N, C-alpha and C positions, 0 to 999 in steps of 0.2 A: 513594352509589355505595360499593362495599366496598371493603376494602383492597385485596384481590385484583385487582379492576379498575383501581386507582389504580396500583398497581404494574405491571399489563399496558400502561398507557398512558405510563408514566414513562419518560423516556431516560436511561439511565446512561451517562455519558460518560467515556472513558478518554483518558488522555495516551499517544498513541503515539511513541515515539522512529523517526523515519525510516531513521536510522542508528544499529542498536541501541547501545545502551553497550557491550556484550559485544565490538562492533566496531569501537570507536574514536568512535561517537558521543557527542556531550555533551547537554546538558539546556539549550542555547539555544533561544530561540523560533524560530530557523529549522529548528530539527530535530526538534521536536515538533507533532505533528498530534492534533487532539483527535477522536476518533472514537467511535461507538457501541461500549459494552464486548461485544456480541455480535460486530459487526465486527472488533473487535481479536483477539479469541479464534479467529474463523474464519480471518482473516490469518495469524496466527502458525500455525494447524494446517496451512495450505497452504504458506506461505513460510518457517516456522521463524524463523531470524535472519538471512536474506539481506538484503544491501544492495541497494538498487534496480536496480543494473546486473545482478546477479546474478538478480533477479527477472525481468526482462526476458530474459535469456538463458534461463531456465527455461522461460518461455511458448513464446518462439520455438522452442525445440528439443524442448521436451516435448508441447506442444500445438498448436504453427503448423507442424508438418512442417520446419524449421529453415528457413522462409520468412521470411528478413528484410526483405523487400522494402516491407512495409506499415510497419514501424519505420523503415525509411530514409525512405520517402514522407512519413511524419508529422513526422520531424524536420527534413528539408529545409523542409518547409511551414512548420513553426514558427520556423525559424530563418531564413526570408527567401530561401531557395534557389529559384529556378524550376526546375532541373533535377532 
């Protein structure tokens, strides 16, 4: 197997700060996600340095026509609410 083939199949993992350090996040284990380097670059290309709540707001307002019902439904389901 050539070096090129090995590189193509290897996985480059990156440390991603969920709340960016520039936004007050720290380097605790709770704030670090190990993600593929390509995914990490794509994430920042799309969301820059937004915090998770801002990302949800961006998705709802920019891509889901301001329809918060899906987010509300998932939140309620995941937090034990029946309504």
